[in-house]
C-alpha positions as CSV (number, residue, x, y, z in Angstrom):
1,M,-29.3,-26.6,-3.7
2,D,-31.2,-23.6,-5.7
3,V,-28.2,-21.6,-4.9
4,L,-26.2,-24.5,-7.3
5,V,-28.6,-24.1,-9.5
6,S,-28.4,-20.8,-10.2
7,L,-25.1,-20.7,-10.0
8,F,-24.5,-23.6,-13.0
9,D,-27.2,-21.1,-15.0
10,G,-24.8,-18.0,-14.3
11,F,-21.9,-20.2,-15.5
12,A,-24.0,-20.9,-18.8
13,I,-24.4,-16.9,-19.3
14,A,-20.9,-16.3,-18.6
15,L,-19.3,-18.8,-20.5
16,T,-19.9,-17.3,-24.1
17,W,-17.5,-16.2,-26.6
18,Q,-18.6,-12.5,-26.2
19,N,-18.6,-12.6,-22.4
20,L,-15.5,-14.4,-21.8
21,L,-13.7,-12.2,-24.1
22,L,-15.0,-9.2,-22.4
23,A,-13.7,-10.7,-19.2
24,L,-10.5,-11.2,-20.2
25,I,-10.2,-7.6,-21.8
26,G,-11.4,-6.5,-18.1
27,C,-8.9,-7.9,-16.8
28,F,-6.2,-6.9,-18.9
29,L,-6.9,-3.7,-18.7
30,G,-7.7,-3.8,-15.4
31,T,-4.2,-4.8,-14.3
32,V,-3.1,-2.6,-16.2
33,M,-5.2,1.1,-14.6
34,G,-4.4,-0.7,-11.3
35,A,-0.4,-1.3,-12.0
36,L,-0.1,3.1,-12.8
37,P,0.4,4.7,-9.5
38,G,-2.6,6.8,-8.1
39,L,-5.3,5.2,-10.8
40,G,-6.4,2.4,-8.6
41,P,-9.9,0.0,-9.6
42,S,-12.5,3.2,-8.6
43,N,-10.8,5.4,-11.1
44,G,-10.1,2.4,-13.5
45,V,-13.8,1.3,-13.6
46,A,-14.9,4.8,-13.7
47,I,-12.6,5.8,-17.0
48,L,-13.9,2.7,-18.6
49,I,-17.6,3.3,-18.1
50,P,-18.3,5.5,-20.9
51,L,-16.5,2.6,-23.2
52,A,-19.3,-0.3,-22.1
53,F,-21.9,2.2,-23.0
54,T,-20.8,3.5,-26.4
55,M,-20.0,-0.5,-27.0
56,G,-23.4,-0.8,-26.5
57,L,-23.5,-4.1,-24.2
58,G,-26.4,-5.1,-22.5
59,P,-26.6,-5.4,-18.3
60,T,-24.9,-8.5,-18.0
61,P,-22.2,-8.4,-20.4
62,A,-21.2,-4.4,-19.6
63,M,-21.2,-5.4,-15.4
64,I,-18.9,-8.4,-16.7
65,L,-16.5,-6.1,-18.4
66,L,-16.6,-3.7,-15.3
67,T,-16.3,-6.2,-12.7
68,S,-13.4,-7.7,-14.4
69,V,-11.6,-4.3,-14.7
70,Y,-12.5,-4.0,-10.6
71,Y,-11.1,-7.4,-9.6
72,G,-8.0,-6.9,-12.3
73,A,-7.0,-3.5,-10.9
74,M,-6.8,-4.8,-7.7
75,Y,-4.1,-7.5,-8.7
76,G,-2.2,-4.9,-10.6
77,G,-2.0,-2.4,-7.6
78,R,0.9,-4.6,-5.9
79,I,3.1,-4.2,-9.4
80,S,4.4,-0.5,-8.9
81,S,4.1,-1.1,-4.9
82,I,6.5,-4.2,-5.4
83,L,8.5,-2.5,-8.2
84,L,8.7,1.2,-7.3
85,N,7.3,1.0,-3.7
86,I,4.6,3.4,-4.8
87,P,1.0,2.1,-4.1
88,G,-1.1,1.8,-6.8
89,D,-3.8,2.4,-4.8
90,E,-4.5,2.9,-1.1
91,P,-5.2,-1.0,-0.3
92,A,-1.7,-1.5,-1.9
93,L,0.0,0.2,0.6
94,M,0.6,-2.2,3.2
95,T,2.0,-4.6,0.3
96,T,5.1,-2.0,-0.2
97,L,6.2,-2.7,3.3
98,D,7.4,-6.4,2.2
99,G,7.2,-6.4,-1.2
100,H,9.7,-3.8,-1.9
101,P,12.3,-5.2,-0.1
102,M,12.0,-8.5,-1.5
103,A,12.1,-7.0,-4.9
104,L,15.5,-4.9,-3.7
105,Q,16.6,-8.7,-2.5
106,G,16.3,-9.7,-6.5
107,R,13.3,-11.3,-5.5
108,A,11.0,-9.5,-7.5
109,G,9.2,-12.1,-9.9
110,E,8.9,-14.2,-6.7
111,A,7.1,-11.5,-4.9
112,L,4.9,-10.7,-7.4
113,A,4.1,-14.2,-8.6
114,L,3.3,-14.7,-4.5
115,S,0.5,-11.7,-4.5
116,G,-1.0,-13.0,-7.1
117,I,-1.5,-16.3,-6.1
118,A,-2.5,-14.7,-2.8
119,S,-4.8,-12.4,-4.2
120,F,-6.5,-15.2,-6.4
121,V,-6.9,-17.4,-3.2
122,G,-8.7,-14.0,-1.3
123,A,-10.8,-13.2,-4.3
124,F,-12.0,-16.6,-5.0
125,F,-12.9,-17.7,-1.8
126,A,-14.5,-13.9,-1.5
127,T,-16.4,-15.1,-4.8
128,C,-18.1,-18.3,-2.6
129,G,-18.8,-15.9,0.1
130,L,-20.6,-13.9,-2.3
131,V,-22.6,-17.0,-3.3
132,L,-23.3,-18.5,0.0
133,L,-24.1,-15.0,1.9
134,A,-25.6,-13.0,-0.6
135,P,-28.8,-14.5,-0.8
136,L,-29.3,-15.3,2.8
137,L,-28.7,-11.5,3.1
138,V,-31.8,-10.9,0.8
139,K,-33.9,-12.8,3.1
140,V,-32.9,-10.3,6.1
141,A,-33.5,-7.4,3.6
142,L,-37.2,-8.5,3.4
143,L,-37.8,-7.1,6.9
144,F,-36.9,-3.7,5.6
145,G,-39.1,-1.2,5.3
146,P,-38.6,3.2,5.0
147,A,-37.6,3.5,8.4
148,E,-34.9,1.0,8.3
149,Y,-33.5,1.8,4.8
150,F,-33.2,5.2,5.9
151,A,-31.2,3.9,8.6
152,L,-29.3,1.6,6.7
153,F,-28.0,4.5,4.2
154,T,-27.2,6.7,7.2
155,L,-25.3,3.5,8.4
156,A,-23.3,3.4,5.2
157,F,-22.5,7.2,4.8
158,A,-21.3,7.2,8.9
159,T,-19.1,4.0,8.1
160,L,-17.6,5.6,5.1
161,G,-14.7,7.2,6.1
162,G,-13.3,3.6,7.9
163,I,-10.9,3.2,11.0
164,A,-8.1,4.6,9.0
165,S,-10.1,7.9,7.4
166,T,-8.1,10.8,8.4
167,N,-10.5,13.5,9.0
168,Q,-14.3,12.4,9.9
169,A,-15.3,16.2,9.5
170,K,-14.5,16.0,6.1
171,A,-16.1,12.9,5.7
172,A,-19.3,14.3,6.8
173,F,-18.8,16.9,4.6
174,A,-18.4,15.2,1.3
175,A,-21.6,13.5,2.2
176,A,-23.4,16.5,3.2
177,L,-22.0,17.5,-0.5
178,G,-23.5,14.9,-2.5
179,I,-26.6,14.5,-0.9
180,G,-26.8,18.0,-1.5
181,I,-26.1,17.5,-5.5
182,A,-28.8,14.6,-5.5
183,M,-31.4,17.4,-4.4
184,I,-31.1,19.2,-7.4
185,G,-34.0,18.6,-9.9
186,V,-37.6,18.7,-9.4
187,D,-38.7,17.4,-6.4
188,G,-40.8,14.3,-7.5
189,Q,-43.3,14.9,-4.7
190,T,-44.1,18.6,-4.9
191,G,-43.0,19.6,-8.5
192,V,-41.0,21.9,-7.7
193,P,-37.5,22.6,-9.3
194,R,-34.9,22.3,-6.5
195,F,-31.6,24.1,-7.5
196,T,-31.9,24.6,-11.0
197,F,-31.2,27.8,-11.0
198,G,-33.6,28.5,-14.2
199,E,-31.5,25.7,-16.0
200,V,-34.0,23.4,-18.3
201,H,-31.7,21.0,-18.2
202,L,-31.0,20.3,-14.4
203,Y,-34.7,19.6,-14.3
204,D,-34.2,15.8,-14.0
205,G,-30.7,16.0,-11.9
206,I,-27.1,15.2,-12.0
207,D,-26.6,12.2,-14.0
208,F,-24.0,9.6,-11.7
209,L,-22.5,8.6,-15.0
210,V,-21.3,12.2,-15.5
211,A,-20.1,13.1,-12.3
212,I,-18.1,9.8,-11.5
213,V,-16.3,10.0,-14.9
214,G,-15.8,13.7,-14.1
215,M,-14.4,13.4,-10.2
216,F,-12.6,10.1,-10.9
217,A,-11.3,10.3,-14.6
218,L,-11.0,14.2,-15.1
219,S,-9.7,15.3,-12.1
220,E,-6.9,13.0,-12.5
221,V,-5.9,14.6,-15.8
222,F,-5.9,18.1,-13.7
223,I,-4.0,16.9,-11.1
224,F,-1.3,15.6,-13.8
225,L,-1.8,19.4,-15.8
226,E,-0.8,20.9,-12.3
227,H,2.1,18.8,-11.2
228,R,3.5,17.2,-14.7
229,A,5.6,14.5,-12.8
230,V,6.6,11.5,-13.9
231,H,7.3,8.7,-11.1
232,G,9.4,5.5,-11.4
233,A,10.6,5.1,-14.5
234,K,14.4,4.8,-13.6
235,P,13.8,2.2,-11.0
236,A,11.9,0.3,-12.9
237,E,14.1,-0.3,-15.6
238,K,17.0,-1.2,-13.1
239,M,14.5,-3.7,-11.0
240,K,15.8,-7.1,-11.5
241,I,12.3,-9.6,-12.1
242,G,14.7,-12.2,-11.0
243,K,12.5,-15.9,-11.3
244,I,8.7,-15.7,-11.7
245,V,7.2,-18.9,-10.3
246,P,7.7,-19.2,-6.6
247,S,8.5,-22.8,-5.3
248,W,6.0,-25.2,-3.8
249,S,7.5,-24.9,0.0
250,L,7.1,-21.3,-0.2
251,I,3.6,-21.4,-1.3
252,K,2.7,-23.8,1.6
253,Y,4.6,-21.8,4.2
254,C,2.4,-18.8,3.5
255,T,-0.9,-20.8,2.5
256,P,-1.9,-20.7,6.2
257,T,-1.5,-16.6,6.0
258,M,-3.6,-16.3,3.3
259,I,-6.4,-18.3,4.9
260,R,-6.4,-16.6,7.5
261,S,-6.2,-12.9,5.7
262,T,-9.1,-14.1,3.2
263,V,-11.2,-14.6,6.5
264,L,-10.1,-11.2,7.5
265,G,-10.5,-9.7,4.6
266,F,-13.9,-10.9,3.3
267,L,-15.3,-9.5,6.6
268,A,-14.2,-6.1,6.5
269,G,-15.4,-6.3,2.8
270,V,-19.0,-7.0,3.8
271,L,-19.2,-4.2,5.9
272,P,-20.7,-0.8,4.4
273,G,-18.2,1.2,4.0
274,A,-14.9,-0.2,5.1
275,G,-13.6,-1.8,1.8
276,A,-10.2,-3.5,0.5
277,S,-8.0,-0.9,2.7
278,L,-9.4,-1.9,6.1
279,G,-9.3,-5.7,4.8
280,S,-5.3,-4.9,3.8
281,F,-4.4,-3.3,7.1
282,I,-5.9,-5.8,9.4
283,A,-4.4,-9.0,7.3
284,Y,-1.1,-7.5,7.8
285,S,-1.4,-6.5,11.1
286,V,-3.0,-9.6,12.8
287,E,-0.4,-11.8,10.6
288,K,2.4,-9.8,12.1
289,R,1.1,-9.9,15.8
290,L,0.7,-14.0,14.8
291,V,3.6,-15.1,13.4
292,D,6.4,-12.5,12.8
293,K,8.8,-14.2,16.4
294,E,11.6,-12.9,14.3
295,G,10.9,-9.1,13.6
296,T,11.1,-10.2,9.9
297,F,7.9,-8.2,8.6
298,G,9.1,-5.0,6.8
299,K,11.9,-6.3,5.7
300,G,11.2,-8.8,3.1
301,D,8.9,-11.6,4.4
302,P,6.9,-13.3,2.1
303,R,4.0,-14.1,4.3
304,G,4.1,-9.6,4.8
305,V,3.6,-9.4,0.7
306,A,0.6,-12.4,1.0
307,A,-1.6,-11.1,3.9
308,P,-2.5,-7.7,2.7
309,E,-2.8,-9.2,-1.1
310,A,-4.8,-12.1,0.5
311,G,-7.0,-9.5,2.3
312,N,-7.4,-6.7,0.3
313,N,-9.0,-9.0,-2.6
314,A,-11.4,-11.0,-0.1
315,A,-12.1,-7.6,0.6
316,A,-13.1,-6.7,-2.7
317,G,-15.6,-9.6,-3.1
318,G,-16.9,-9.0,0.0
319,A,-17.7,-5.7,-0.4
320,L,-20.1,-6.7,-3.4
321,V,-22.5,-8.5,-1.3
322,P,-24.3,-5.7,0.1
323,M,-24.2,-3.6,-3.1
324,L,-25.6,-6.7,-4.6
325,A,-28.2,-8.0,-2.1
326,L,-29.0,-4.4,-0.2
327,G,-28.2,-1.8,-2.7
328,V,-25.5,-0.6,-0.8
329,P,-21.8,-0.2,-1.8
330,G,-19.5,-1.8,0.3
331,S,-16.7,0.3,-1.5
332,G,-16.0,3.3,-3.6
333,T,-15.5,0.7,-6.3
334,T,-18.8,-0.7,-5.9
335,A,-20.2,2.7,-5.2
336,V,-19.2,3.0,-9.3
337,L,-20.6,-0.4,-10.1
338,L,-23.7,1.2,-8.1
339,A,-24.1,3.6,-10.6
340,V,-23.7,1.5,-13.7
341,L,-26.4,-0.8,-12.4
342,L,-29.1,2.1,-11.9
343,A,-27.9,4.0,-15.2
344,L,-28.9,0.5,-17.0
345,N,-32.6,0.8,-15.1
346,I,-31.7,-2.2,-12.7
347,T,-31.9,-1.9,-9.2
348,P,-29.9,-3.6,-6.3
349,G,-31.3,-4.9,-3.9
350,P,-33.4,-7.8,-2.3
351,L,-35.6,-8.1,-5.6
352,L,-32.6,-8.1,-8.0
353,F,-32.1,-12.1,-7.3
354,Q,-35.8,-12.6,-8.5
355,N,-36.2,-9.9,-11.3
356,N,-32.3,-10.1,-12.7
357,P,-30.9,-13.4,-12.3
358,D,-29.2,-13.6,-15.1
359,V,-27.1,-10.5,-14.2
360,V,-26.2,-11.2,-10.7
361,W,-25.4,-15.0,-11.3
362,G,-24.0,-14.4,-14.7
363,L,-22.0,-11.6,-12.7
364,I,-20.8,-14.0,-10.2
365,A,-19.7,-16.9,-12.2
366,A,-17.7,-14.5,-14.4
367,L,-16.2,-13.5,-11.1
368,F,-14.9,-17.2,-10.7
369,I,-13.5,-16.9,-14.5
370,G,-11.9,-13.7,-14.1
371,N,-10.0,-15.0,-11.1
372,L,-8.6,-18.4,-13.3
373,M,-7.8,-15.7,-16.1
374,L,-5.9,-13.4,-13.9
375,L,-3.9,-15.8,-12.6
376,A,-3.0,-17.6,-15.7
377,M,-2.2,-14.1,-16.8
378,N,-0.6,-12.0,-14.2
379,I,2.5,-14.8,-13.5
380,P,3.8,-14.8,-17.6
381,M,2.6,-11.6,-18.6
382,V,5.1,-9.9,-15.0
383,G,7.6,-8.4,-17.4
384,L,4.8,-6.7,-19.6
385,F,3.0,-5.3,-17.1
386,V,6.5,-3.9,-15.5
387,R,6.7,-1.9,-19.1
388,V,3.0,-0.4,-18.7
389,L,5.2,1.4,-15.9
390,L,7.2,3.2,-18.0
391,V,4.3,4.5,-20.4
392,P,4.8,8.3,-19.7
393,P,1.5,9.8,-18.4
394,R,1.9,12.7,-21.2
395,F,0.6,9.8,-23.3
396,L,-2.1,8.3,-20.5
397,M,-3.9,11.2,-19.5
398,P,-4.9,12.4,-22.8
399,I,-6.3,9.0,-24.0
400,V,-8.1,9.2,-20.3
401,A,-9.7,12.9,-21.2
402,M,-10.7,11.6,-25.0
403,V,-12.5,8.5,-23.7
404,S,-14.3,10.7,-20.8
405,F,-15.1,12.9,-23.1
406,V,-16.3,10.8,-26.3
407,G,-18.3,8.2,-24.1
408,I,-20.3,11.1,-22.4
409,Y,-21.1,12.5,-25.0
410,G,-21.9,9.0,-26.8
411,I,-24.1,8.3,-23.7
412,S,-26.0,11.4,-23.3
413,G,-25.5,13.3,-26.8
414,S,-25.6,16.8,-24.8
415,S,-22.9,19.4,-24.8
416,F,-24.5,20.7,-21.0
417,D,-23.6,16.9,-19.8
418,L,-19.9,17.6,-21.3
419,M,-19.7,21.0,-19.2
420,V,-21.3,19.8,-16.3
421,M,-18.6,16.7,-16.3
422,V,-16.0,19.3,-16.5
423,G,-17.3,21.1,-13.3
424,F,-17.4,17.7,-11.6
425,G,-13.5,17.1,-12.5
426,I,-12.6,20.6,-11.0
427,L,-14.6,20.1,-7.9
428,G,-12.9,16.4,-7.6
429,W,-9.4,18.0,-8.4
430,L,-10.3,20.6,-5.6
431,L,-11.2,17.9,-3.0
432,R,-8.4,16.3,-3.8
433,K,-6.3,19.7,-3.2
434,L,-8.3,20.0,0.4
435,D,-7.7,16.0,1.5
436,I,-11.4,15.7,1.2
437,P,-12.7,11.8,0.4
438,M,-14.8,12.1,-3.3
439,V,-16.4,8.5,-2.5
440,P,-18.9,10.1,0.0
441,V,-20.0,12.7,-2.4
442,I,-20.6,10.2,-5.2
443,L,-22.7,8.1,-2.2
444,G,-24.4,10.7,-1.5
445,V,-25.6,11.8,-5.3
446,L,-26.2,7.6,-5.7
447,L,-28.0,7.1,-2.4
448,G,-29.7,10.5,-2.0
449,A,-32.8,10.4,-3.8
450,A,-33.1,7.2,-2.4
451,M,-32.4,8.4,1.1
452,E,-35.2,11.3,0.3
453,K,-37.5,8.9,-0.9
454,N,-38.0,6.9,2.0
455,L,-37.5,9.5,5.3
456,R,-40.7,10.3,3.2
457,R,-42.4,7.4,3.5
458,A,-41.5,6.6,6.8
459,L,-42.9,10.0,8.0
460,T,-45.7,9.7,5.5
461,I,-46.5,6.2,7.4
462,S,-46.3,7.6,11.0
463,D,-48.1,10.7,10.1
464,G,-44.9,13.2,10.7
465,D,-44.2,11.4,13.9
466,W,-40.3,11.6,13.7
467,F,-39.7,8.4,16.4
468,A,-40.8,6.2,13.9
469,L,-37.4,6.0,12.4
470,V,-36.3,3.9,15.5
471,A,-39.5,2.3,16.0
472,S,-38.4,-1.4,15.1
473,P,-35.1,-3.2,17.0
474,L,-33.9,-3.4,13.4
475,S,-33.7,0.4,13.0
476,I,-32.2,0.8,16.4
477,A,-29.6,-1.9,15.8
478,L,-28.7,-0.2,12.5
479,W,-28.6,3.2,14.2
480,A,-26.4,1.8,16.6
481,I,-23.8,0.7,14.4
482,A,-23.9,3.9,12.1
483,I,-23.1,6.0,15.4
484,F,-20.6,3.2,16.6
485,G,-19.2,3.1,13.3
486,F,-18.8,7.0,12.8
487,I,-17.2,7.2,16.5
488,L,-14.8,4.6,16.4
489,P,-12.4,5.8,13.6
490,I,-12.5,9.4,15.3
491,V,-10.9,7.6,18.6
492,L,-9.0,4.3,17.2
493,G,-8.1,6.5,13.6
494,P,-5.3,8.5,14.9
495,T,-3.7,5.1,16.5
496,I,-4.2,3.5,13.6
497,R,-2.6,6.1,11.8
498,K,0.4,6.3,13.5
499,R,1.3,2.5,13.5
500,M,1.2,2.5,9.8
501,Q,3.1,5.4,9.8
502,M,5.8,3.8,12.0
503,R,5.9,0.4,9.7
504,K,6.1,2.3,6.5
505,D,8.8,4.2,8.5
506,D,10.9,1.2,9.6
507,A,9.9,-0.6,6.3
508,G,12.0,2.1,4.8
509,A,15.1,2.0,7.0
510,A,15.3,-1.2,6.7
511,V,15.4,-0.7,2.6
512,D,17.9,1.7,3.2
């Protein structure tokens, strides 16, 4: 009952003209960002962080704007996947397998509308799960001490690569790099500068917003400057959209698929580090095994569109659960949102629901509203979003760079931060060239200081006894899950990636 009362209070906060307008703007911009190949939710949110701060928004409006961008980008990723066979981001990869064949059959509008409905179902019920599960997880979080939190942070790093990780060694290197960056600045316990090299500006450490905008937004600009390639304009012009409203019988046909995929996706999203990619893959794989009796998956089966879309959007909502309740992001995009909360002097975790109920419940209410907006927006505006794909990157990337520089300078007023941002942009470009994931680096920058603080507290309480880190059943369970989560991708990852590639090849052969 208390949850319902809090949720109604959240709707009272979210249902203001300012917040509704921000949600609408965020949904639209997020869909556009998601539709552009290569950007995705993480980059979309990171690019618009400076906009939220330069607008002078408070914590609740800022989070409403950025989470609307998050959900909108998850919706938008399907547009280029279906029309161009180019995934807007990694979770949208599975949508290409049946979405693009449907488009080639003249059913592009139907595929887009069906994916929009499946995305709505997945995101809506995931938000319901967030309402029910996050307060319960808060009660469990009150059992955490310094040793348990250190184990939890280790779990987040260990599982961040996910099942589909290409290389766990690279993920571990990226996490270590992020933790090393977090060590820059004055040691809070001894007062000794670390890794500052005599530069006074580094005494306060690295601002996570500077690091995030540099690594995600500016690295995209550098990648463009390197390749200067324009993808997919001609296919988008030639593609026939067809009817944009799917029949009731088709929706009914795909409803069981949406329900099963929503449950699987939400469970995948709640796991720290798994995220929407795993939710999308599991949903498609399980659905293919359950219902593909005639071998139609990969050849334009509507259920092959509904399953990954419901799965990845449910996972996107599920990833918010550990981020809000424990302060541990469940995906790369929630790591970016965590940085925003910290920059707004709001600490996610068990006390968030007590100290800042207006922020958390206003945000959850805005997610419900944003989902309805996205459903109403996406079906009639399919033609407009298709035209967005025709925008040449040579016009888009200067806008991205301008927003990044103006936004960061508006936040800090420091030209040194602009140089640091460029440095992180170059670092992000190098990491992409070496195929090293950037999310563990960002997570290390975000959680490194808290991880060190909890380790020191645990050792201080135990008088230097390292066995204190595994003294409680809860910490032992977390360490066991962390070890299992790190080893499992090494064992199963090659097999899963091989299956994903085989299905991609099979779909391409069917299209040809």
